Kinemage of the C-alpha trace (Angstrom):
@kinemage 1
@onewidth
@group {chain A} dominant
@subgroup {mainchain}
@vectorlist {calphas} color= white
{ca met a 1} P 160.718 151.128 55.663
{ca met a 2} L 162.433 147.818 55.685
{ca lys a 3} L 164.852 149.073 58.352
{ca arg a 4} L 162.041 150.313 60.641
{ca phe a 5} L 160.027 147.074 60.617
{ca pro a 6} L 162.187 145.126 63.070
{ca arg a 7} L 161.974 148.026 65.536
{ca leu a 8} L 158.156 148.020 65.345
{ca val a 9} L 158.049 144.299 65.969
{ca phe a 10} L 160.331 144.742 68.954
{ca leu a 11} L 158.093 147.442 70.479
{ca leu a 12} L 155.010 145.297 70.081
{ca trp a 13} L 156.817 142.421 71.785
{ca leu a 14} L 157.730 144.672 74.711
{ca val a 15} L 154.093 145.734 75.199
{ca ala a 16} L 152.917 142.126 75.148
{ca ala a 17} L 155.597 141.033 77.585
{ca ala a 18} L 154.790 143.848 79.955
{ca ser a 19} L 151.122 142.951 79.846
{ca ala a 20} L 151.915 139.354 80.637
{ca cys a 21} L 153.904 140.390 83.685
{ca val a 22} L 150.902 142.157 85.237
{ca ser a 23} L 149.174 139.584 87.495
{ca glu a 24} L 145.462 139.066 87.136
{ca pro a 25} L 143.419 140.319 90.105
{ca ala a 26} L 142.472 137.479 92.488
{ca arg a 27} L 139.064 136.060 91.662
{ca lys a 28} L 136.491 136.210 94.448
{ca pro a 29} L 135.282 132.700 95.321
{ca ala a 30} L 131.876 132.009 93.812
{ca tyr a 31} L 130.447 130.589 97.051
{ca asp a 32} L 130.718 131.068 100.800
{ca leu a 33} L 130.827 127.347 101.546
{ca leu a 34} L 131.295 124.092 99.681
{ca ile a 35} L 130.463 120.699 101.159
{ca ile a 36} L 132.131 118.067 98.974
{ca asn a 37} L 132.299 114.278 98.677
{ca gly a 38} L 129.302 113.632 100.932
{ca thr a 39} L 126.401 111.200 100.661
{ca ile a 40} L 123.391 113.482 100.313
{ca val a 41} L 120.106 112.459 101.941
{ca asp a 42} L 117.899 115.338 100.908
{ca gly a 43} L 114.985 114.982 103.369
{ca thr a 44} L 112.341 114.052 100.811
{ca gly a 45} L 112.697 110.304 101.371
{ca ala a 46} L 114.374 109.884 97.978
{ca pro a 47} L 117.416 107.574 97.709
{ca ala a 48} L 120.753 108.943 98.872
{ca phe a 49} L 123.239 110.083 96.235
{ca ala a 50} L 126.832 111.264 96.055
{ca gly a 51} L 127.271 114.966 95.490
{ca asp a 52} L 128.436 118.381 96.594
{ca ile a 53} L 126.529 121.375 97.970
{ca ala a 54} L 127.367 125.052 97.455
{ca val a 55} L 126.108 127.717 99.863
{ca leu a 56} L 125.870 131.418 99.133
{ca asp a 57} L 124.359 134.158 101.301
{ca gly a 58} L 122.748 131.642 103.666
{ca ser a 59} L 121.000 129.588 100.977
{ca ile a 60} L 121.765 126.488 98.957
{ca ala a 61} L 122.970 127.697 95.554
{ca arg a 62} L 123.882 124.447 93.775
{ca ile a 63} L 123.816 120.697 94.343
{ca gly a 64} L 125.683 118.198 92.182
{ca asp a 65} L 129.222 117.613 90.974
{ca leu a 66} L 130.928 120.880 91.876
{ca ala a 67} L 134.553 119.909 91.312
{ca asp a 68} L 135.113 123.132 89.376
{ca ala a 69} L 133.608 125.410 92.034
{ca ala a 70} L 135.499 127.689 94.426
{ca ala a 71} L 134.449 128.784 97.899
{ca ala a 72} L 135.778 130.694 100.878
{ca arg a 73} L 135.417 127.527 102.972
{ca val a 74} L 135.407 123.883 101.919
{ca ile a 75} L 134.229 120.990 104.115
{ca asp a 76} L 135.164 117.496 102.975
{ca ala a 77} L 132.261 115.222 103.999
{ca arg a 78} L 133.826 112.024 102.702
{ca gly a 79} L 132.353 109.033 104.575
{ca ser a 80} L 129.546 111.136 106.049
{ca val a 81} L 125.885 111.819 105.366
{ca val a 82} L 124.838 115.354 104.485
{ca ser a 83} L 121.202 116.000 105.382
{ca pro a 84} L 118.844 118.875 106.124
{ca gly a 85} L 118.931 120.198 109.659
{ca phe a 86} L 116.362 118.371 111.758
{ca val a 87} L 113.035 120.039 112.594
{ca asp a 88} L 111.676 119.291 116.070
{ca leu a 89} L 107.898 119.798 116.042
{ca his a 90} L 107.451 119.212 119.757
{ca asn a 91} L 109.748 121.282 121.923
{ca his a 92} L 109.355 123.204 125.179
{ca ala a 93} L 112.375 125.501 124.930
{ca asp a 94} L 110.103 128.557 125.164
{ca arg a 95} L 110.312 127.975 128.934
{ca asn a 96} L 114.007 128.789 129.135
{ca ile a 97} L 115.565 129.575 125.763
{ca arg a 98} L 116.282 133.171 126.731
{ca asn a 99} L 118.488 131.854 129.545
{ca asn a 100} L 120.050 129.216 127.300
{ca pro a 101} L 120.058 130.669 123.755
{ca gly a 102} L 122.827 128.312 122.614
{ca val a 103} L 120.548 125.273 123.048
{ca glu a 104} L 123.615 123.091 122.635
{ca asn a 105} L 121.789 119.919 123.662
{ca tyr a 106} L 119.797 120.288 120.406
{ca leu a 107} L 122.544 121.570 118.132
{ca arg a 108} L 124.583 118.468 118.917
{ca gln a 109} L 121.633 116.317 117.846
{ca gly a 110} L 121.548 117.983 114.441
{ca val a 111} L 118.451 120.054 115.222
{ca thr a 112} L 118.333 123.425 113.489
{ca thr a 113} L 114.635 124.339 113.958
{ca ile a 114} L 112.303 123.853 116.906
{ca leu a 115} L 108.560 124.443 117.303
{ca thr a 116} L 107.718 125.505 120.847
{ca gly a 117} L 104.516 126.301 122.752
{ca asn a 118} L 103.396 122.683 122.940
{ca cys a 119} L 101.053 120.839 125.337
{ca gly a 120} L 98.943 123.966 125.805
{ca asn a 121} L 101.763 125.950 127.401
{ca ser a 122} L 103.167 128.987 125.641
{ca pro a 123} L 103.693 132.713 126.005
{ca val a 124} L 100.342 134.456 125.633
{ca his a 125} L 101.727 137.484 123.820
{ca ile a 126} L 103.623 135.971 120.909
{ca asp a 127} L 104.985 139.164 119.378
{ca glu a 128} L 106.542 140.278 122.675
{ca tyr a 129} L 108.075 136.835 123.082
{ca phe a 130} L 109.520 136.884 119.562
{ca gln a 131} L 111.022 140.318 120.127
{ca ser a 132} L 112.710 139.265 123.372
{ca val a 133} L 114.144 136.123 121.780
{ca ser a 134} L 115.448 138.110 118.808
{ca glu a 135} L 117.109 140.617 121.129
{ca thr a 136} L 118.826 137.859 123.093
{ca gly a 137} L 119.903 135.982 119.969
{ca ile a 138} L 119.500 132.245 119.377
{ca ala a 139} L 121.632 129.530 117.844
{ca leu a 140} L 118.832 127.771 115.954
{ca asn a 141} L 115.449 128.676 114.454
{ca val a 142} L 112.370 128.958 116.654
{ca gly a 143} L 108.658 128.914 115.834
{ca val a 144} L 105.765 128.801 118.275
{ca leu a 145} L 102.240 127.507 118.834
{ca ile a 146} L 99.759 129.429 120.972
{ca gly a 147} L 98.865 127.313 124.005
{ca his a 148} L 95.241 126.735 124.998
{ca asn a 149} L 96.154 126.347 128.678
{ca ala a 150} L 98.000 129.667 128.688
{ca val a 151} L 95.091 131.432 127.008
{ca arg a 152} L 92.510 129.849 129.306
{ca glu a 153} L 94.494 130.739 132.405
{ca ala a 154} L 94.898 134.328 131.228
{ca val a 155} L 91.121 134.660 130.861
{ca met a 156} L 89.696 132.256 133.472
{ca gly a 157} L 92.498 131.485 135.900
{ca asn a 158} L 92.588 127.887 137.114
{ca asp a 159} L 88.819 127.495 137.401
{ca asn a 160} L 87.182 124.119 136.854
{ca arg a 161} L 84.180 125.249 134.810
{ca ala a 162} L 83.021 126.160 131.308
{ca pro a 163} L 83.723 129.670 129.996
{ca thr a 164} L 81.021 132.285 129.771
{ca thr a 165} L 80.195 133.678 126.343
{ca ala a 166} L 82.353 136.712 127.115
{ca glu a 167} L 85.247 134.549 128.275
{ca gln a 168} L 85.089 132.384 125.140
{ca ala a 169} L 85.163 135.544 123.035
{ca ala a 170} L 88.158 136.805 125.001
{ca met a 171} L 90.019 133.530 124.447
{ca asn a 172} L 89.143 133.617 120.741
{ca ala a 173} L 90.585 137.125 120.520
{ca leu a 174} L 93.857 136.125 122.181
{ca val a 175} L 94.242 133.203 119.801
{ca lys a 176} L 93.497 135.418 116.790
{ca thr a 177} L 96.136 137.920 117.890
{ca ala a 178} L 98.684 135.135 118.349
{ca met a 179} L 97.976 133.817 114.853
{ca asp a 180} L 98.311 137.333 113.438
{ca asp a 181} L 101.671 137.579 115.188
{ca gly a 182} L 102.945 134.460 113.450
{ca ala a 183} L 102.000 131.421 115.543
{ca phe a 184} L 101.906 128.231 113.478
{ca gly a 185} L 98.783 127.002 115.207
{ca met a 186} L 97.340 126.136 118.616
{ca ser a 187} L 98.331 123.421 121.046
{ca thr a 188} L 96.320 121.844 123.833
{ca gly a 189} L 97.360 119.946 126.928
{ca leu a 190} L 94.102 118.318 127.877
{ca ile a 191} L 95.528 116.409 130.842
{ca tyr a 192} L 97.041 119.572 132.317
{ca leu a 193} L 95.530 122.413 134.307
{ca pro a 194} L 93.471 124.300 133.341
{ca gly a 195} L 92.947 122.721 129.908
{ca thr a 196} L 91.691 119.502 131.448
{ca tyr a 197} L 88.635 121.417 132.706
{ca ser a 198} L 87.573 122.341 129.156
{ca glu a 199} L 84.902 120.625 127.105
{ca thr a 200} L 85.359 119.713 123.448
{ca asp a 201} L 83.134 122.555 122.215
{ca glu a 202} L 85.463 125.121 123.789
{ca val a 203} L 88.441 123.686 121.929
{ca ile a 204} L 86.533 123.482 118.640
{ca ala a 205} L 85.648 127.173 118.886
{ca leu a 206} L 89.296 128.109 119.330
{ca ala a 207} L 90.427 125.692 116.622
{ca arg a 208} L 88.095 127.398 114.150
{ca val a 209} L 89.919 130.670 114.787
{ca val a 210} L 93.221 128.922 114.053
{ca ala a 211} L 91.837 127.203 110.955
{ca ala a 212} L 90.698 130.523 109.495
{ca glu a 213} L 94.310 131.715 109.684
{ca gly a 214} L 95.794 128.595 108.103
{ca gly a 215} L 97.257 127.062 111.262
{ca ile a 216} L 97.298 123.547 112.708
{ca tyr a 217} L 95.851 122.002 115.862
{ca ala a 218} L 98.478 120.105 117.909
{ca ser a 219} L 97.317 118.223 120.973
{ca his a 220} L 98.555 116.452 124.035
{ca met a 221} L 95.334 114.483 124.173
{ca arg a 222} L 92.988 114.118 127.117
{ca ser a 223} L 94.302 110.616 127.803
{ca glu a 224} L 97.184 108.386 126.729
{ca phe a 225} L 96.028 105.649 129.091
{ca asp a 226} L 92.794 103.663 129.419
{ca leu a 227} L 90.734 106.373 127.663
{ca ile a 228} L 93.146 106.784 124.753
{ca val a 229} L 90.618 105.638 122.138
{ca asp a 230} L 88.158 108.299 123.305
{ca ala a 231} L 90.951 110.869 123.292
{ca ile a 232} L 91.972 110.084 119.715
{ca glu a 233} L 88.357 110.248 118.621
{ca glu a 234} L 87.987 113.642 120.323
{ca ser a 235} L 91.031 114.911 118.393
{ca ile a 236} L 89.494 113.694 115.153
{ca val a 237} L 86.154 115.354 115.989
{ca ile a 238} L 87.951 118.652 116.572
{ca gly a 239} L 89.667 118.309 113.203
{ca arg a 240} L 86.413 117.464 111.457
{ca glu a 241} L 84.288 120.170 113.102
{ca ala a 242} L 86.881 122.947 112.871
{ca asp a 243} L 88.122 121.836 109.433
{ca ile a 244} L 91.716 122.017 110.639
{ca pro a 245} L 94.799 119.797 110.281
{ca val a 246} L 95.310 117.758 113.461
{ca his a 247} L 98.679 116.751 114.849
{ca ile a 248} L 98.718 114.423 117.869
{ca ser a 249} L 101.742 114.947 120.095
{ca his a 250} L 104.079 112.232 121.445
{ca phe a 251} L 101.826 109.423 120.247
{ca lys a 252} L 102.112 106.406 122.537
{ca val a 253} L 100.301 103.610 124.365
{ca ala a 254} L 101.081 104.243 128.036
{ca asp a 255} L 98.579 102.039 129.859
{ca asn a 256} L 100.080 98.713 130.945
{ca thr a 257} L 96.747 96.983 130.289
{ca met a 258} L 96.905 98.119 126.634
{ca trp a 259} L 100.520 97.458 125.681
{ca gly a 260} L 100.570 96.218 122.096
{ca asp a 261} L 97.377 98.065 121.180
{ca ser a 262} L 99.166 100.562 118.943
{ca thr a 263} L 97.549 98.559 116.139
{ca val a 264} L 94.217 99.959 117.375
{ca thr a 265} L 95.359 103.533 117.945
{ca leu a 266} L 97.197 103.769 114.638
{ca gly a 267} L 94.150 102.275 112.960
{ca leu a 268} L 91.991 105.133 114.243
{ca val a 269} L 94.377 107.673 112.729
{ca gly a 270} L 94.530 105.749 109.462
{ca ala a 271} L 90.742 105.570 109.241
{ca ala a 272} L 90.428 109.316 109.826
{ca arg a 273} L 92.974 109.996 107.098
{ca ala a 274} L 91.051 107.733 104.727
{ca glu a 275} L 87.962 109.792 105.532
{ca gly a 276} L 89.838 112.893 104.395
{ca ile a 277} L 90.711 114.354 107.785
{ca asp a 278} L 94.308 115.560 107.876
{ca val a 279} L 95.738 113.804 110.955
{ca thr a 280} L 99.405 113.166 111.727
{ca val a 281} L 101.394 112.275 114.846
{ca asp a 282} L 104.855 112.665 116.293
{ca gln a 283} L 106.857 110.396 118.598
{ca tyr a 284} L 109.954 110.334 120.784
{ca pro a 285} L 111.885 107.027 120.574
{ca tyr a 286} L 111.750 105.969 124.229
{ca thr a 287} L 109.638 103.756 126.475
{ca ala a 288} L 109.574 106.464 129.163
{ca gly a 289} L 107.802 109.802 129.250
{ca ser a 290} L 108.265 112.838 131.450
{ca thr a 291} L 105.811 115.278 132.981
{ca gly a 292} L 104.941 116.890 136.283
{ca leu a 293} L 105.146 114.803 139.437
{ca glu a 294} L 101.841 116.389 140.493
{ca asn a 295} L 100.066 114.252 137.898
{ca ile a 296} L 100.209 111.461 140.463
{ca leu a 297} L 97.311 113.319 142.103
{ca pro a 298} L 93.858 113.759 140.475
{ca ala a 299} L 93.309 116.933 138.462
{ca trp a 300} L 90.225 118.046 140.377
{ca ala a 301} L 92.282 118.200 143.585
{ca arg a 302} L 94.679 120.704 142.014
{ca ala a 303} L 92.083 123.165 140.711
{ca gly a 304} L 92.235 126.803 141.733
{ca thr a 305} L 95.036 128.364 143.729
{ca lys a 306} L 97.841 126.720 145.672
{ca glu a 307} L 96.019 127.641 148.865
{ca glu a 308} L 92.847 125.916 147.682
{ca phe a 309} L 94.858 122.786 146.843
{ca gln a 310} L 96.437 122.854 150.307
{ca ala a 311} L 93.027 123.337 151.941
{ca arg a 312} L 91.799 120.133 150.278
{ca leu a 313} L 94.787 118.250 151.648
{ca asp a 314} L 94.156 119.741 155.078
{ca asp a 315} L 90.568 118.461 155.112
{ca pro a 316} L 90.641 114.823 156.337
{ca ala a 317} L 87.741 113.599 154.211
{ca thr a 318} L 88.972 115.271 151.033
{ca arg a 319} L 92.520 114.116 151.702
{ca ala a 320} L 91.300 110.532 152.008
{ca arg a 321} L 89.539 110.823 148.650
{ca ile a 322} L 92.660 112.290 147.010
{ca lys a 323} L 94.787 109.476 148.417
{ca glu a 324} L 92.380 106.821 147.188
{ca glu a 325} L 92.504 108.196 143.646
{ca ala a 326} L 96.291 108.635 143.794
{ca ile a 327} L 96.638 104.959 144.750
{ca ala a 328} L 94.543 104.036 141.710
{ca ile a 329} L 96.766 106.231 139.506
{ca leu a 330} L 99.940 104.609 140.860
{ca asn a 331} L 98.489 101.123 140.443
{ca gly a 332} L 97.502 102.063 136.919
{ca ala a 333} L 99.500 103.381 133.993
{ca arg a 334} L 101.707 105.834 135.900
{ca ala a 335} L 103.592 103.110 137.766
{ca ala a 336} L 101.780 99.784 137.224
{ca gly a 337} L 102.039 99.263 140.989
{ca asp a 338} L 105.833 99.690 141.054
{ca leu a 339} L 107.129 102.977 142.514
{ca ser a 340} L 110.565 102.350 141.016
{ca arg a 341} L 109.076 103.027 137.570
{ca ile a 342} L 108.888 106.748 138.489
{ca thr a 343} L 112.068 108.825 138.839
{ca val a 344} L 112.124 112.399 140.086
{ca ala a 345} L 113.796 114.569 137.434
{ca ser a 346} L 113.696 117.823 139.398
{ca phe a 347} L 112.173 119.071 142.629
{ca pro a 348} L 113.215 122.655 143.447
{ca ser a 349} L 112.100 122.613 147.089
{ca his a 350} L 113.867 119.276 147.699
{ca pro a 351} L 116.794 119.011 145.240
{ca glu a 352} L 117.985 115.880 147.047
{ca tyr a 353} L 115.093 113.992 145.415
{ca ala a 354} L 116.398 114.549 141.867
{ca gly a 355} L 117.498 111.266 140.355
{ca lys a 356} L 115.733 109.194 143.013
{ca thr a 357} L 112.895 106.823 142.262
{ca leu a 358} L 109.599 107.437 144.012
{ca ala a 359} L 110.309 104.248 145.981
{ca glu a 360} L 113.557 105.784 147.199
{ca val a 361} L 111.839 109.086 148.037
{ca val a 362} L 109.270 107.197 150.113
{ca val a 363} L 112.084 105.469 152.027
{ca met a 364} L 113.819 108.850 152.500
{ca asn a 365} L 110.585 109.962 154.171
{ca gly a 366} L 110.747 107.080 156.661
{ca arg a 367} L 108.185 104.735 155.076
{ca glu a 368} L 108.100 101.379 153.320
{ca pro a 369} L 107.920 101.751 149.505
{ca thr a 370} L 104.322 100.567 149.064
{ca val a 371} L 101.851 102.152 146.649
{ca glu a 372} L 99.772 103.380 149.586
{ca asn a 373} L 102.794 105.096 151.117
{ca gly a 374} L 103.716 106.449 147.685
{ca ala a 375} L 100.366 108.231 147.513
{ca glu a 376} L 100.789 109.566 151.047
{ca val a 377} L 104.327 110.862 150.461
{ca ala a 378} L 103.271 112.415 147.151
{ca met a 379} L 100.663 114.465 148.973
{ca val a 380} L 103.196 115.484 151.628
{ca ile a 381} L 105.926 116.660 149.247
{ca leu a 382} L 103.569 118.241 146.695
{ca tyr a 383} L 101.903 120.293 149.459
{ca asp a 384} L 104.764 122.812 149.291
{ca gly a 385} L 105.672 122.689 145.614
{ca gly a 386} L 105.964 120.661 142.439
{ca gly a 387} L 108.567 118.919 140.369
{ca ser a 388} L 108.985 116.859 137.243
{ca ala a 389} L 109.331 113.101 136.891
{ca ile a 390} L 110.229 110.394 134.408
{ca tyr a 391} L 107.614 107.647 133.999
{ca his a 392} L 108.670 104.292 132.510
{ca met a 393} L 105.342 103.221 131.069
{ca met a 394} L 105.639 102.015 127.435
{ca val a 395} L 107.034 98.995 125.580
{ca glu a 396} L 109.344 98.705 122.565
{ca glu a 397} L 106.769 96.850 120.455
{ca asp a 398} L 104.556 99.940 120.342
{ca val a 399} L 107.474 102.349 119.935
{ca arg a 400} L 108.672 100.528 116.818
{ca arg a 401} L 105.218 100.144 115.297
{ca ile a 402} L 104.340 103.820 115.777
{ca met a 403} L 107.730 104.859 114.370
{ca gln a 404} L 107.107 102.948 111.160
{ca ala a 405} L 103.712 104.514 110.464
{ca pro a 406} L 103.898 106.714 107.343
{ca phe a 407} L 102.299 109.665 109.149
{ca thr a 408} L 104.698 109.691 112.139
{ca ser a 409} L 107.460 112.273 112.476
{ca ile a 410} L 110.184 112.273 115.126
{ca ala a 411} L 110.049 114.911 117.876
{ca ser a 412} L 111.721 115.238 121.256
{ca asp a 413} L 109.245 116.742 123.758
{ca gly a 414} L 112.353 118.192 125.409
{ca ser a 415} L 113.652 121.617 126.304
{ca ala a 416} L 116.752 123.818 126.412
{ca val a 417} L 118.038 122.120 129.537
{ca pro a 418} L 121.075 123.572 131.334
{ca phe a 419} L 123.963 121.132 131.154
{ca gly a 420} L 124.506 119.240 134.392
{ca lys a 421} L 121.412 120.476 136.240
{ca asn a 422} L 118.842 117.993 137.619
{ca val a 423} L 118.302 114.562 136.054
{ca pro a 424} L 116.197 115.136 132.927
{ca his a 425} L 114.808 112.709 130.373
{ca leu a 426} L 117.315 111.373 127.838
{ca arg a 427} L 115.253 112.809 124.986
{ca asn a 428} L 116.684 116.247 125.742
{ca tyr a 429} L 120.050 115.051 124.445
{ca gly a 430} L 119.446 111.985 122.319
{ca thr a 431} L 116.132 111.840 120.435
{ca phe a 432} L 117.423 112.227 116.876
{ca pro a 433} L 120.736 110.329 117.164
{ca arg a 434} L 118.878 107.513 118.927
{ca val a 435} L 116.727 107.038 115.841
{ca leu a 436} L 119.761 107.079 113.536
{ca gly a 437} L 121.929 104.862 115.726
{ca arg a 438} L 119.547 102.370 117.291
{ca tyr a 439} L 116.526 102.204 115.013
{ca val a 440} L 118.291 102.710 111.665
{ca arg a 441} L 121.817 101.335 111.987
{ca glu a 442} L 121.390 98.656 114.655
{ca glu a 443} L 117.826 97.414 114.278
{ca gly a 444} L 116.769 98.418 110.765
{ca val a 445} L 113.349 99.576 111.952
{ca leu a 446} L 113.647 102.479 109.493
{ca gly a 447} L 115.802 103.051 106.434
{ca leu a 448} L 118.185 105.998 106.560
{ca glu a 449} L 116.324 108.055 103.976
{ca glu a 450} L 112.971 107.426 105.655
{ca ala a 451} L 114.335 108.352 109.073
{ca val a 452} L 115.845 111.608 107.818
{ca his a 453} L 112.553 112.439 106.094
{ca lys a 454} L 110.686 111.904 109.382
{ca met a 455} L 113.108 114.309 111.066
{ca ser a 456} L 113.307 117.038 108.417
{ca gly a 457} L 111.090 117.224 105.331
{ca met a 458} L 108.000 115.712 106.939
{ca pro a 459} L 107.849 117.981 110.029
{ca ala a 460} L 108.746 121.067 107.980
{ca asn a 461} L 105.931 120.293 105.569
{ca arg a 462} L 103.515 119.793 108.482
{ca ile a 463} L 103.725 123.463 109.413
{ca asn a 464} L 104.206 124.638 105.822
{ca leu a 465} L 107.770 125.723 106.513
{ca gln a 466} L 108.631 126.138 102.874
{ca ser a 467} L 112.258 127.290 103.151
{ca arg a 468} L 113.589 124.504 105.378
{ca gly a 469} L 113.576 120.735 105.837
{ca val a 470} L 114.873 119.730 102.388
{ca leu a 471} L 118.195 120.093 100.590
{ca ala a 472} L 117.389 121.782 97.271
{ca asn a 473} L 118.424 124.855 95.339
{ca gly a 474} L 117.106 128.018 96.943
{ca met a 475} L 116.396 126.451 100.342
{ca thr a 476} L 117.852 127.946 103.501
{ca ala a 477} L 121.219 126.328 104.246
{ca asp a 478} L 120.285 124.476 107.432
{ca ile a 479} L 122.547 121.448 107.022
{ca val a 480} L 123.828 118.587 109.150
{ca ile a 481} L 126.844 116.354 108.497
{ca phe a 482} L 127.056 113.104 110.457
{ca asp a 483} L 128.838 109.773 110.369
{ca pro a 484} L 126.113 107.088 110.081
{ca glu a 485} L 128.429 104.483 111.629
{ca met a 486} L 129.351 106.607 114.629
{ca val a 487} L 126.225 108.617 115.473
{ca asp a 488} L 125.164 107.769 119.027
{ca asp a 489} L 122.863 109.179 121.704
{ca asn a 490} L 125.127 107.959 124.571
{ca asp a 491} L 122.093 107.109 126.680
{ca asp a 492} L 122.535 106.707 130.430
{ca trp a 493} L 119.500 107.313 132.633
{ca ala a 494} L 121.709 107.851 135.684
{ca asn a 495} L 123.859 110.395 133.823
{ca pro a 496} L 121.687 111.982 131.136
{ca his a 497} L 123.836 115.090 130.571
{ca gln a 498} L 125.832 113.650 127.674
{ca tyr a 499} L 125.934 115.275 124.271
{ca ala a 500} L 125.258 113.130 121.231
{ca thr a 501} L 128.258 112.140 119.127
{ca gly a 502} L 128.779 111.572 115.427
{ca phe a 503} L 127.688 115.019 114.234
{ca ser a 504} L 130.750 116.797 112.849
{ca his a 505} L 129.025 119.888 111.447
{ca val a 506} L 125.730 121.647 112.067
{ca ile a 507} L 125.012 124.673 109.912
{ca val a 508} L 122.211 127.192 110.506
{ca gly a 509} L 121.478 129.636 107.700
{ca gly a 510} L 124.871 128.958 106.146
{ca val a 511} L 126.729 129.579 109.414
{ca pro a 512} L 128.458 126.680 111.220
{ca val a 513} L 127.274 126.391 114.826
{ca ile a 514} L 129.041 123.050 115.273
{ca asp a 515} L 132.295 123.028 113.294
{ca ala a 516} L 134.423 119.862 113.240
{ca gly a 517} L 132.686 118.851 116.470
{ca val a 518} L 133.295 122.171 118.233
{ca arg a 519} L 130.574 124.648 119.233
{ca thr a 520} L 131.289 127.993 117.586
{ca asp a 521} L 130.479 131.348 119.163
{ca thr a 522} L 127.678 132.086 116.711
{ca phe a 523} L 123.936 132.703 117.086
{ca pro a 524} L 122.530 132.738 113.548
{ca gly a 525} L 119.068 131.388 114.396
{ca lys a 526} L 115.894 133.149 113.329
{ca val a 527} L 112.470 133.649 114.809
{ca leu a 528} L 110.089 131.938 112.383
{ca arg a 529} L 106.594 133.251 111.767
{ca arg a 530} L 103.807 131.455 109.958
{ca gly a 531} L 103.335 132.678 106.409
{ca ala a 532} L 105.855 132.716 103.578
{ca ser a 533} L 105.930 136.510 103.355
{ca arg a 534} L 106.963 136.928 106.980
{ca cys a 535} L 108.746 133.708 107.843
{ca cys a 536} L 111.593 135.174 109.757
{ca met a 537} L 113.163 138.213 111.344
C-alpha cells in the first residue's frame, strides 16, 4: 500500500492539471451598453451627480457606480452631461415625417420624442397614420394629438358658421375614435381656418370627449396679440367647464403695444392653477414666430374655397375692405409698421421669395416698401397660393420671464424640415441647444438641472408618458450625452440649415442614432399611444 500511494497522488495531480488547462467559457456581458464617468442630470430637476448607466434590452437596468460591470459597448462620457432624451410637446412633423423619417434636425438637438398634431392640424384617422409611420420606420418616438381644425374641416369644410347638432355629434365621434386609437389629447388652432370660426361651446363639447378618455387640451389660442387676455381666459374656461388639463402652446406676448406684459399673462395662468385648474404652457426660446403668410389677411376673407377667396379679391369693394384690415394687421403686431420684420420662409409658387423680407418682396413687385403697398402685394401674391413666414414680434424680456415660470416647458413648434430647402425658422434646428447654450451657460436664466427638467421630465409628465423623460431604473433608454461647454444652436437667420453641435450621442430605446457625432443608419423610434398598456408598437 505504501508503494501505491505516490502513484495515486500523481494521478490526482494529473486530473487537476488537466482541468486547469481547460479554459473557462467566455462570459456574456451583463449589459448591452454602459455609459461611464458622466455627470447625470436625471430629468427630475434634482441636483446632478456623477455616475454610470447600464442599458439592457432597450431599458435602463442600473444607475450608480458600475466599475465592476461588463457590457458589449462602453461609452466614456467623461466631461459630458448624461440626460434623458428631450421630449418636444409641440411639433408639426406629422406633416412630413413619412418623407423624412430620420428627422435629423431633431436628433441632433437631443430630441428623442415628439408630440405632433398641434395647432388644430393633424391626421383625422389616427390609427391609419400610426400604421403608415410604423411601416416607414422612424428614428425617434412619435405621439399625436387630434386636431380640432382637421376634424371640423372633415365634417363642415371651411364654413364660417356654427355646427348643427348632427355636425357636432359627428365631430365628437371623430374625436372619440382618435382618442380610442391612442391620441394624447386634442389641439386647437383658434386663429387658423376653420377653427377660428368656432365658438367656445363647440370646443368645450369636444374637450369633454377628450377629458372622458384621460387626454389633455392643447391650444394655439384665439389671440396672442391685443386680445391675449381674453384668449387665456377662454382657455381657462374650457379647462374648467370640460374638467380637462389645459396646455397653452408657444406662450408669448406678440403685440408690440403689450411687450413686457408677460407679468399679466403669467399671472392669469398662476391664478387659474391656484384655483385648482390644471394649466401649463410651453415656449420656444426666440423673439420670432412662424406661421402662414396668409395670416396677413383677415380670416373672414379666407373662408370657404380658394375660388370664393379669389372672388372676394376680385370684387372692388370687398378687396378695399380686405386691404384696409390687412394694413391694420401690418401696422399692428404682425409687423409693427415695418415690413422688414416679416421674412418669407417658403412660397411654392414663387420660390424666389424665400428668404426675402416682405419689404424686399414688395420692391421685387415694383413698389415702394410701404405698409399700404405691403397689403396690396400680399393680396396679389396670395391670390394664387400661400406660403409661410417668420414674424419678428417679441422681446427678450418676455422670453426670459416666461421661460423661468415653474409651469413652462420647452418646445420647438418646428417640423421635420428637409435639410437645405427654403429658409425656415431657427427653432427647427436649435430650440433645445439654444436653451442649454444661451440661457443656461451664457446668461444663467435657468440652472442646468431645471432646464433639462423643462425639456424632459416635465413634458413627459404632462402627457403621462410614464416610460420616458427621466433617467431611472426600468425607464426606456432614451438618453442624450452632451458637452455643456460646447453645446450650441449655431443660429444664423440667413442660413438656418445648420445642425446643433455639442451632442456626441443620442440614444433611442437603447440604440444609438447619433454615435460619436455621426448619424447611424438606424430607425429605432416607436409610435406612442396614450395609455400605459398600449404605449407603443
